[in-house]
Structures are given as C-alpha cells and as structure tokens.
Z-matrix of the N, CA and C atoms (Angstrom, degrees):
N
C 1 1.462
C 2 1.575 1 112.15
N 3 1.278 2 114.25 1 -41.58
C 4 1.458 3 121.37 2 177.64
C 5 1.546 4 110.44 3 -56.30
N 6 1.310 5 116.30 4 -44.26
C 7 1.483 6 121.29 5 -177.01
C 8 1.538 7 106.57 6 -64.36
N 9 1.286 8 118.09 7 -40.63
C 10 1.508 9 121.50 8 176.30
C 11 1.506 10 113.53 9 -54.31
N 12 1.304 11 115.66 10 -49.03
C 13 1.566 12 120.88 11 178.57
C 14 1.518 13 109.03 12 -64.47
N 15 1.344 14 116.32 13 -42.77
C 16 1.468 15 119.41 14 178.13
C 17 1.500 16 112.61 15 -59.22
N 18 1.289 17 117.94 16 -43.39
C 19 1.487 18 118.86 17 -178.28
C 20 1.522 19 109.26 18 -72.70
N 21 1.303 20 118.69 19 -37.34
C 22 1.414 21 121.04 20 178.69
C 23 1.573 22 113.14 21 -57.24
N 24 1.375 23 112.82 22 -49.60
C 25 1.373 24 120.20 23 178.77
C 26 1.538 25 112.13 24 -60.64
N 27 1.322 26 115.07 25 -45.31
C 28 1.445 27 122.13 26 175.91
C 29 1.542 28 110.55 27 -48.61
N 30 1.294 29 115.95 28 -57.00
C 31 1.445 30 120.45 29 -172.96
C 32 1.568 31 110.44 30 -73.06
N 33 1.298 32 119.22 31 -34.86
C 34 1.483 33 117.38 32 177.25
C 35 1.476 34 114.13 33 -60.46
N 36 1.370 35 114.16 34 -45.73
C 37 1.538 36 116.18 35 179.79
C 38 1.513 37 110.23 36 -69.85
N 39 1.345 38 119.87 37 -36.56
C 40 1.481 39 118.30 38 173.83
C 41 1.516 40 112.44 39 -62.97
N 42 1.269 41 118.70 40 -35.46
C 43 1.456 42 122.08 41 -177.30
C 44 1.531 43 110.09 42 -62.30
N 45 1.332 44 119.26 43 -29.87
C 46 1.472 45 119.87 44 175.71
C 47 1.513 46 113.69 45 -47.67
N 48 1.324 47 113.40 46 -35.27
C 49 1.482 48 116.44 47 -168.61
C 50 1.505 49 112.64 48 -101.97
N 51 1.358 50 116.87 49 4.37
C 52 1.498 51 116.50 50 -173.10
C 53 1.532 52 115.93 51 -93.59
N 54 1.273 53 119.84 52 -13.29
C 55 1.437 54 121.31 53 179.33
C 56 1.521 55 111.11 54 -88.10
N 57 1.307 56 118.00 55 153.58
C 58 1.382 57 121.67 56 -178.46
C 59 1.596 58 112.97 57 -168.47
N 60 1.331 59 114.31 58 167.19
C 61 1.467 60 122.98 59 178.58
C 62 1.461 61 108.18 60 -129.30
N 63 1.304 62 115.62 61 165.57
C 64 1.476 63 118.64 62 168.93
C 65 1.451 64 108.70 63 -124.03
N 66 1.357 65 113.72 64 161.79
C 67 1.493 66 119.77 65 -173.41
C 68 1.552 67 112.00 66 -135.48
N 69 1.353 68 110.91 67 -169.50
C 70 1.477 69 118.45 68 -175.17
C 71 1.523 70 114.75 69 -92.59
N 72 1.295 71 115.42 70 -121.94
C 73 1.492 72 124.75 71 -172.29
C 74 1.490 73 111.43 72 -51.20
N 75 1.364 74 116.13 73 141.19
C 76 1.438 75 121.59 74 -179.66
C 77 1.461 76 106.64 75 -121.07
N 78 1.335 77 112.65 76 140.52
C 79 1.514 78 122.80 77 178.82
C 80 1.553 79 105.35 78 -124.05
N 81 1.257 80 111.84 79 139.07
C 82 1.552 81 114.03 80 179.82
C 83 1.550 82 105.78 81 -71.47
N 84 1.329 83 113.75 82 125.49
C 85 1.507 84 116.39 83 -173.24
C 86 1.543 85 110.00 84 -80.66
N 87 1.385 86 111.10 85 153.04
C 88 1.448 87 115.18 86 174.72
C 89 1.596 88 109.41 87 -72.97
N 90 1.263 89 112.72 88 154.24
C 91 1.480 90 117.34 89 -177.31
C 92 1.621 91 109.96 90 -56.61
N 93 1.281 92 116.73 91 -43.00
C 94 1.490 93 118.67 92 -176.77
C 95 1.482 94 111.94 93 -66.11
N 96 1.331 95 119.34 94 -37.17
C 97 1.506 96 118.17 95 179.22
C 98 1.530 97 109.80 96 -71.89
N 99 1.318 98 116.99 97 -41.96
C 100 1.451 99 121.33 98 176.74
C 101 1.539 100 111.84 99 -58.34
N 102 1.301 101 112.86 100 -42.98
C 103 1.539 102 117.39 101 175.45
C 104 1.526 103 112.36 102 -65.67
N 105 1.271 104 118.55 103 -37.10
C 106 1.453 105 121.71 104 174.87
C 107 1.521 106 112.18 105 -54.95
N 108 1.293 107 111.91 106 -49.63
C 109 1.500 108 123.51 107 -177.08
C 110 1.431 109 109.19 108 -64.17
N 111 1.387 110 121.13 109 -44.33
C 112 1.424 111 124.35 110 -177.75
C 113 1.466 112 106.97 111 -65.33
N 114 1.376 113 120.57 112 -42.29
C 115 1.410 114 123.83 113 179.00
C 116 1.538 115 112.03 114 -59.66
N 117 1.381 116 113.84 115 -43.01
C 118 1.495 117 119.76 116 178.67
C 119 1.513 118 109.99 117 -60.94
N 120 1.303 119 118.96 118 -42.64
C 121 1.462 120 121.80 119 180.00
C 122 1.555 121 109.04 120 -61.16
N 123 1.333 122 117.00 121 -46.44
C 124 1.463 123 121.61 122 178.92
C 125 1.561 124 111.34 123 -63.18
N 126 1.327 125 117.77 124 -39.68
C 127 1.477 126 118.34 125 -179.67
C 128 1.547 127 109.62 126 -70.72
N 129 1.382 128 117.58 127 -40.89
C 130 1.416 129 117.31 128 178.07
C 131 1.463 130 112.40 129 -65.91
N 132 1.337 131 120.02 130 -35.50
C 133 1.431 132 124.72 131 177.75
C 134 1.616 133 110.76 132 -61.88
N 135 1.318 134 112.65 133 -46.35
C 136 1.462 135 117.12 134 178.66
C 137 1.547 136 110.19 135 -64.05
N 138 1.322 137 119.77 136 -40.79
C 139 1.470 138 119.56 137 178.14
C 140 1.510 139 112.99 138 -61.24
N 141 1.391 140 117.01 139 -38.30
C 142 1.454 141 122.62 140 175.65
C 143 1.498 142 108.40 141 -63.52
N 144 1.308 143 116.53 142 -49.83
C 145 1.519 144 118.61 143 -179.68
C 146 1.508 145 114.98 144 -57.38
N 147 1.311 146 116.59 145 -30.93
C 148 1.420 147 121.15 146 178.31
C 149 1.458 148 115.18 147 -94.96
N 150 1.394 149 113.64 148 9.91
C 151 1.456 150 120.22 149 -179.20
C 152 1.499 151 112.65 150 51.36
N 153 1.257 152 117.45 151 38.20
C 154 1.491 153 125.77 152 -175.98
C 155 1.542 154 104.90 153 -103.20
N 156 1.392 155 114.63 154 81.45
C 157 1.442 156 122.57 155 -171.61
C 158 1.451 157 113.09 156 -65.71
N 159 1.320 158 120.67 157 -38.12
C 160 1.440 159 123.67 158 -179.25
C 161 1.565 160 108.68 159 -65.54
N 162 1.285 161 120.37 160 -39.39
C 163 1.410 162 124.06 161 179.28
C 164 1.495 163 108.71 162 -69.09
N 165 1.308 164 118.08 163 -43.88
C 166 1.501 165 124.11 164 178.19
C 167 1.506 166 108.16 165 -57.23
N 168 1.365 167 120.07 166 -49.85
C 169 1.434 168 123.35 167 177.87
C 170 1.546 169 110.40 168 -60.63
N 171 1.280 170 123.38 169 -32.35
C 172 1.353 171 122.61 170 -176.56
C 173 1.549 172 113.01 171 -67.15
N 174 1.334 173 114.27 172 -19.40
C 175 1.509 174 117.29 173 175.05
C 176 1.492 175 110.32 174 -90.75
N 177 1.249 176 121.03 175 3.32
C 178 1.527 177 123.40 176 -177.67
C 179 1.541 178 107.05 177 -107.99
N 180 1.320 179 111.09 178 145.89
C 181 1.473 180 119.47 179 174.06
C 182 1.494 181 107.70 180 -62.37
N 183 1.381 182 121.58 181 131.36
C 184 1.418 183 124.32 182 -179.78
C 185 1.549 184 114.17 183 -50.08
N 186 1.317 185 117.53 184 133.19
C 187 1.502 186 124.01 185 177.67
C 188 1.508 187 112.57 186 60.22
N 189 1.336 188 120.67 187 18.48
C 190 1.425 189 119.90 188 178.75
C 191 1.544 190 107.15 189 -85.33
N 192 1.320 191 116.13 190 175.66
C 193 1.452 192 121.03 191 176.43
C 194 1.463 193 112.24 192 -57.90
N 195 1.335 194 114.15 193 -44.41
C 196 1.489 195 120.49 194 -177.80
C 197 1.616 196 108.67 195 -65.05
N 198 1.318 197 119.75 196 -39.63
C 199 1.501 198 120.44 197 178.00
C 200 1.511 199 110.72 198 -64.40
N 201 1.298 200 114.59 199 -42.97
C 202 1.497 201 117.63 200 -178.96
C 203 1.524 202 110.97 201 -70.77
N 204 1.321 203 119.05 202 -34.42
C 205 1.442 204 123.49 203 174.69
C 206 1.508 205 113.80 204 -59.04
N 207 1.371 206 115.41 205 -42.62
C 208 1.471 207 117.73 206 177.38
C 209 1.481 208 110.42 207 -63.36
N 210 1.317 209 121.69 208 -42.22
C 211 1.472 210 125.19 209 176.36
C 212 1.488 211 112.23 210 -58.70
N 213 1.374 212 118.38 211 -43.23
C 214 1.437 213 123.08 212 177.97
C 215 1.532 214 113.43 213 -63.09
N 216 1.389 215 111.78 214 -42.84
C 217 1.467 216 118.14 215 179.06
C 218 1.539 217 110.30 216 -64.92
N 219 1.341 218 115.90 217 -42.20
C 220 1.429 219 118.17 218 179.13
C 221 1.542 220 111.72 219 -60.06
N 222 1.277 221 115.59 220 -42.79
C 223 1.571 222 118.73 221 177.84
C 224 1.557 223 111.95 222 -61.34
N 225 1.409 224 115.72 223 -43.20
C 226 1.462 225 116.53 224 178.75
C 227 1.501 226 110.93 225 -65.68
N 228 1.316 227 119.55 226 -41.11
C 229 1.431 228 121.91 227 -175.40
C 230 1.503 229 111.05 228 -73.62
N 231 1.334 230 117.86 229 -32.81
C 232 1.477 231 121.62 230 177.76
C 233 1.502 232 110.04 231 -63.37
N 234 1.359 233 118.21 232 -28.86
C 235 1.538 234 118.86 233 -178.52
C 236 1.568 235 110.43 234 -74.53
N 237 1.273 236 120.53 235 -4.24
C 238 1.413 237 128.08 236 -176.27
C 239 1.529 238 109.67 237 -105.60
N 240 1.296 239 117.37 238 96.00
C 241 1.499 240 119.31 239 -172.81
C 242 1.517 241 112.33 240 -63.27
N 243 1.326 242 117.68 241 -22.02
C 244 1.527 243 119.68 242 -177.77
C 245 1.490 244 111.85 243 -79.41
N 246 1.301 245 120.92 244 -2.16
C 247 1.408 246 122.71 245 -178.17
C 248 1.536 247 116.13 246 -55.05
N 249 1.303 248 117.10 247 -29.10
C 250 1.439 249 121.14 248 -179.84
C 251 1.496 250 113.44 249 -68.65
N 252 1.329 251 116.06 250 -13.62
C 253 1.483 252 119.63 251 177.70
C 254 1.484 253 112.52 252 -97.84
N 255 1.319 254 118.53 253 6.58
C 256 1.529 255 122.61 254 -175.19
C 257 1.495 256 108.08 255 -96.45
N 258 1.325 257 113.27 256 135.69
C 259 1.487 258 122.24 257 168.56
C 260 1.549 259 107.31 258 -110.71
N 261 1.283 260 116.24 259 129.20
C 262 1.443 261 123.02 260 -170.34
C 263 1.540 262 111.81 261 -129.25
N 264 1.243 263 118.23 262 125.22
C 265 1.499 264 123.23 263 173.78
C 266 1.473 265 110.92 264 -122.32
N 267 1.336 266 116.15 265 128.28
C 268 1.449 267 120.37 266 174.82
C 269 1.484 268 107.17 267 -120.17
N 270 1.267 269 116.82 268 132.98
C 271 1.488 270 121.25 269 179.87
C 272 1.483 271 110.30 270 -126.76
N 273 1.403 272 116.04 271 109.99
C 274 1.410 273 120.18 272 -177.22
C 275 1.564 274 112.37 273 -78.61
N 276 1.310 275 117.36 274 146.23
C 277 1.415 276 124.72 275 167.93
C 278 1.490 277 110.31 276 -119.33
N 279 1.318 278 120.25 277 116.11
C 280 1.435 279 121.80 278 -171.50
C 281 1.578 280 105.09 279 -100.59
N 282 1.299 281 113.50 280 126.75
C 283 1.516 282 118.32 281 178.69
C 284 1.479 283 114.69 282 -96.54
N 285 1.278 284 115.74 283 -38.00
C 286 1.464 285 121.76 284 175.25
C 287 1.458 286 114.30 285 -157.70
N 288 1.353 287 113.95 286 155.22
C 289 1.470 288 120.18 287 173.95
C 290 1.470 289 107.58 288 -132.33
N 291 1.337 290 118.32 289 123.28
C 292 1.412 291 123.54 290 -176.83
C 293 1.599 292 106.12 291 -121.81
N 294 1.301 293 115.27 292 117.21
C 295 1.481 294 121.29 293 -177.43
C 296 1.481 295 110.75 294 -112.12
N 297 1.346 296 116.20 295 127.99
C 298 1.486 297 123.82 296 172.21
C 299 1.522 298 107.64 297 -129.10
N 300 1.319 299 111.13 298 112.67
C 301 1.451 300 121.46 299 -179.53
C 302 1.558 301 109.64 300 55.82
N 303 1.369 302 119.76 301 -114.42
C 304 1.359 303 122.57 302 179.80
C 305 1.547 304 115.88 303 -105.16
N 306 1.340 305 113.77 304 28.77
C 307 1.446 306 116.88 305 179.37
C 308 1.512 307 105.72 306 -138.45
N 309 1.340 308 113.73 307 142.43
C 310 1.463 309 118.41 308 -179.42
C 311 1.531 310 106.54 309 -136.28
N 312 1.363 311 110.98 310 144.08
C 313 1.478 312 121.61 311 175.90
C 314 1.476 313 106.57 312 -115.20
N 315 1.336 314 119.38 313 128.48
C 316 1.436 315 123.20 314 -178.91
C 317 1.513 316 107.33 315 -126.01
N 318 1.287 317 113.88 316 125.30
C 319 1.516 318 123.90 317 179.84
C 320 1.522 319 103.54 318 -89.91
N 321 1.335 320 115.75 319 119.54
C 322 1.434 321 120.17 320 -172.80
C 323 1.530 322 110.82 321 -144.77
N 324 1.259 323 117.17 322 152.08
C 325 1.467 324 121.77 323 166.66
C 326 1.564 325 110.82 324 -127.76
N 327 1.214 326 118.98 325 163.09
C 328 1.464 327 121.55 326 -178.84
C 329 1.542 328 109.00 327 -129.50
N 330 1.336 329 113.37 328 141.34
C 331 1.499 330 118.80 329 166.44
C 332 1.500 331 104.70 330 -104.21
N 333 1.244 332 118.22 331 127.78
C 334 1.461 333 121.39 332 179.27
C 335 1.544 334 109.68 333 -117.45
N 336 1.273 335 114.27 334 131.10
C 337 1.481 336 123.15 335 177.68
C 338 1.516 337 106.65 336 -121.06
N 339 1.329 338 117.46 337 129.64
C 340 1.460 339 121.10 338 178.26
C 341 1.522 340 109.42 339 -134.63
N 342 1.363 341 110.33 340 135.07
C 343 1.474 342 118.15 341 174.58
C 344 1.551 343 108.93 342 -118.37
N 345 1.327 344 112.44 343 133.11
C 346 1.452 345 120.25 344 175.43
C 347 1.470 346 111.24 345 -136.69
N 348 1.274 347 117.96 346 112.36
C 349 1.470 348 123.67 347 -172.93
C 350 1.524 349 106.07 348 54.82
N 351 1.321 350 119.88 349 -115.54
C 352 1.435 351 117.41 350 -176.16
C 353 1.574 352 109.56 351 -108.27
N 354 1.308 353 117.17 352 14.12
C 355 1.442 354 119.01 353 180.00
C 356 1.537 355 108.91 354 -100.56
N 357 1.330 356 112.53 355 150.05
C 358 1.490 357 119.01 356 178.79
C 359 1.580 358 108.20 357 -136.37
N 360 1.300 359 113.25 358 139.32
C 361 1.476 360 118.95 359 175.37
C 362 1.510 361 107.47 360 -137.45
N 363 1.323 362 113.88 361 149.76
C 364 1.430 363 120.12 362 178.57
C 365 1.510 364 105.45 363 -139.28
N 366 1.330 365 118.20 364 139.79
C 367 1.427 366 125.18 365 -175.35
C 368 1.577 367 106.89 366 -145.00
N 369 1.318 368 117.58 367 136.88
C 370 1.379 369 126.17 368 173.61
C 371 1.550 370 109.50 369 -109.72
N 372 1.257 371 114.63 370 130.43
C 373 1.494 372 121.10 371 -176.41
C 374 1.536 373 106.88 372 -81.04
N 375 1.261 374 115.11 373 163.80
C 376 1.447 375 121.78 374 164.32
C 377 1.492 376 108.01 375 -73.92
N 378 1.310 377 116.64 376 167.38
C 379 1.484 378 120.80 377 178.68
C 380 1.628 379 103.26 378 -72.69
N 381 1.275 380 117.97 379 127.30
C 382 1.430 381 123.00 380 174.23
C 383 1.546 382 112.79 381 -121.13
N 384 1.320 383 114.02 382 164.92
C 385 1.422 384 117.51 383 179.95
C 386 1.561 385 107.86 384 -108.95
N 387 1.323 386 116.04 385 123.41
C 388 1.483 387 121.25 386 175.09
C 389 1.457 388 107.68 387 -100.02
N 390 1.334 389 118.60 388 138.94
C 391 1.414 390 122.67 389 178.25
C 392 1.586 391 110.57 390 -108.14
N 393 1.269 392 117.61 391 134.68
C 394 1.474 393 123.22 392 -178.36
C 395 1.526 394 108.34 393 -124.91
N 396 1.300 395 116.05 394 147.43
C 397 1.453 396 125.18 395 179.92
C 398 1.555 397 109.32 396 -121.72
N 399 1.263 398 118.44 397 134.58
C 400 1.394 399 119.63 398 178.88
C 401 1.582 400 107.84 399 -101.24
N 402 1.287 401 116.10 400 125.52
C 403 1.447 402 121.98 401 -175.79
C 404 1.537 403 107.56 402 -141.47
N 405 1.362 404 116.32 403 131.37
C 406 1.434 405 122.19 404 179.94
C 407 1.517 406 112.67 405 57.61
N 408 1.366 407 119.96 406 30.96
C 409 1.449 408 124.95 407 -179.83
C 410 1.533 409 112.61 408 81.63
N 411 1.331 410 120.43 409 1.64
C 412 1.455 411 121.46 410 179.62
C 413 1.527 412 110.77 411 -116.50
N 414 1.311 413 117.31 412 148.83
C 415 1.494 414 120.13 413 174.35
C 416 1.516 415 110.04 414 -91.19
N 417 1.312 416 114.22 415 143.83
C 418 1.478 417 119.18 416 179.49
C 419 1.506 418 106.82 417 -134.93
N 420 1.364 419 115.78 418 146.21
C 421 1.516 420 122.85 419 177.30
C 422 1.486 421 103.78 420 -73.58
N 423 1.359 422 118.51 421 127.79
C 424 1.437 423 123.83 422 -176.09
C 425 1.552 424 108.09 423 -111.61
N 426 1.358 425 118.74 424 -45.21
C 427 1.469 426 123.03 425 175.17
C 428 1.456 427 110.17 426 -167.80
C-alpha cells in the first residue's frame, strides 16, 4: 500500500510539467529575460519539492491553468497522509526559451527523484512546453 501512494505522488508531481502548447513568431530573448524565466522555473521547482503550495502558486499567473493545477495537486497530495515522509527532487533541463512580447515558451524536461522510507524511484519526463506570461514587469508560469 505504501508503494502505491509513493508511485501516485511521483507521477502526480511529474504530470505538472508534462503539458504544453506551441505558438507562433519567435524573438531571440535578451539574456536578462531568459535568466529571469530560468530563475522562475528553479524557484517553482523548489517550491513543489518542498510541498510549499502557496509559494508555488505565487509564481503562477492568477487563475491560470498552472495556478489551478497547483491547487489540484495540493488537494491530491493532502489526501495522502504519508506525504510527510517523502523526499522529492526535481531537476529541470531547459532546451530552449522563445520570447515574443510578454509571452514565453520554454521547452523543458524534468528528472524527478523521490524517496519514501526505503524506496527510491526516478523518472525522466518527456520534453514539454511551459508557457510564461509577463505582467507588471514580472514573469509568471501560465501553463
């Protein structure tokens, strides 16, 4: 039974990063905007690894698909009492960042490692496209 919860949590968290969209015109991003987006991905990933749902939501555009997805994942994980015994590491690999005006598409994959009691699992995601929106001079995870 413990292994079942362990695997469910592993795949739920990985699923956060597997959806994506594709877009139109591409502009070569400035270093500073690309760096801001990479920093946001790292901060969001750390918040998820720490199960800090409020912090993870703060990196999402309000009421976006990403914002709602964090809330859904929080509800699913909260229903698993063993979650306090889980250690999770997510490592993003960014392949490209394409910025057009106030929208960015980032092609990324994640390596996820999870430990629960004496069990270990590792999973690599497919390359997914994450969408970011710039609002008020700040980048936010949109989907």
